C-alpha angles and dihedrals in degrees: 000000000000123000127200129198125182131200132194113207089338096310122111115256092199134039094236138003112288127230111224116251117236114237117237090220115098115254091009131132133257112248147187120214118209115195119189123216092234140003113300120217129174094354135137113243116192125188122194119195130182093235127025089198090078100049111111099169151298120267124200137174116282093253094055123106117200126189119192115245118245112279114273125222107269118226126184121194121205113192148115131253090319085080102017099047129254115306092358114170097187132041107281123211106194102099093038091049090053089049090050092052094044097048104024094239132130107249131193122189119216090175127131128174118248095023134108144146091300103017135087121188106210104286093357108096132219118263095265092058110132093237093053091047088049089056088060091048090053094047094047097206126206088207129027118196123193116195106198118240131234084211086080093058094107095053118102117249092251094048092048093047091051092047092049092049094049092044094051090046091052093051094042090056093060106035124080114282091244093054111127113221122203123184124197133183146297104225103235100231093163093033091234 
């Protein structure tokens, strides 16, 4: 289910995201081959993938020298279907990927439809769930953005305030001390 897109100095190297090919060798990895039209020297090559959990490595020809690019600012978004897509059941990457391309930042989405500060959605857990907080700890963001959820509309003001405070405290305890945290919303669809 992975997709890979590569860019050379900001320009796409392929017409659409590629699906990795499965190797025919037992116990081998899936792969994507990117072939350039001509020799590339002193260029920035960027590879976007739908899930960093699956990346094993990059392989080049023996005569290639690669230098890592300077570290980008790391932004994590915590939200509901506003960022994950309506009725999403897995973490979606489309809006964060567009943000990454538009602002040249590394973006991770911790967004799942139907969830919020106070709301679970079946197996999808509220924002303060230990596994979701652990995702932030692993990513080590420079900026953490919470987009408030209409899924919390039925919570009382006091319950929502307590949930927001405990959620922010949980994330603040695991992200770098210099991490900037911004909180938006939620949109008051029921005006409560």
